[in-house]
Phi, psi and omega in degrees: 000140179282135177291137182254145173237105189063233180260006183246137175279163177298326177297317179299317183292324180294317180299319181294319177297317176298320180296317181296317177302318181294318180293321179295321177297316177297318180301318182295319181293330184275354184307126193290148178283135181250340174229126180223136169237146180231112177044051183289118182233136176228125182235126179257142181082182181216161179054231186291344183265002180302135179228108179279114182272327177226142184233094175054051184275123177243134186210143179223120180247124183276155175304128179088358179283159175236103179240154179241143177242121179246161176162155178293164178301139178085006184273350177114009182298312178296319177300317179299312177299322179294323178291315181293327181273008181057033177263347177211160179251147176290154168288317177219150174104175183230150177233130174241128176243110180055045175083356180259131177279098188290331180298339181252004181273138176302149182302324183286356179245349181297329182301326179297321178292313178300319185288317187264333187258336192232143170245142178241138176235124183248159178299319187256021169069314181055045173271149179279123190291338181271357181253157179283170178299318177303310179298322177295321179297329183279352185305317181294343186253011183300326177273003186260141181281168182083049185295326177296320181296315184286333175292317177300316181296317179299322178292320181295318182293319178296323176296315177303328181276002183079023187242028182301321175274006186238006188289343180260007178272149175273157185312317182297347175261005181245153175288168177299319178297323180288323178296323179291323174297322173302313180300321176293322174295323174300319181296333188262355190303319180262019174052053180288159176275335184241130176249122175259122181238125182257101180047061184294339180250013190294328182255017186249152171287171189302313183294314178296320179296326179292327178293321180291320174303313177299322177295317177302317179290329175296315175296326173296309190279319185271332182246001173068025180286137174276126180245132169238113190239119173275124189202160164250002186275113183298327182298325176291316181299316183295334180260000182280156174291318178226151176234134178239155181230134178253134167214129179055037177080001179256145189243129178209153176279141180220164174294146183301326185284354180294155182296131178211000000 
């Protein structure tokens, strides 16, 4: 005889649990894609000097994912990041950022996508040496109205980065890790959904690099930011949701332990 719980049997409860798990699995699969490439190809030069940097790369990144892209020098990693960041156009193929086909947007309108949809983190920080940390964070919003609101946001971001007492210091007065935190705050000033990071730990020592990795994952989990990180740092690859590998312009998913 089936044991009863109130008016429901254990079997009924199990069916409800199974149904809930099934619906959660479907919801996860349906989590919308925020970055999509379709047969992305980039060729530099013409005729005998043609160099294919990317070859029919297709990628789909869901909102809130943290993915890592590995590969040797010259494999196409920087080219891919430039395509995703609307900094360059594909020879063939399409790029979609948050549903917008960037490869079809006129050049004089692309800046709005880069400014509002994307945040960039670079290996060499690209901070203006004559400006303070706070002023550097505000650089992306200089053409935007509402300066007081953005100044308050920049101050909050720097405090969140652990730089409350350093926001009026210039880059030369900051450590490498502090400069990268300023750069991350700058990437977040307009609250983009996607963060593109190019070797974010490349110029940092092991301990500081680990702190930056932890910070990126905190932003991913607690703030819902989608991260696409080009890296040689195995710690990033080991903590990413998915890892992709580029070799000779071709893109494929591989096990983390594979050579990269």
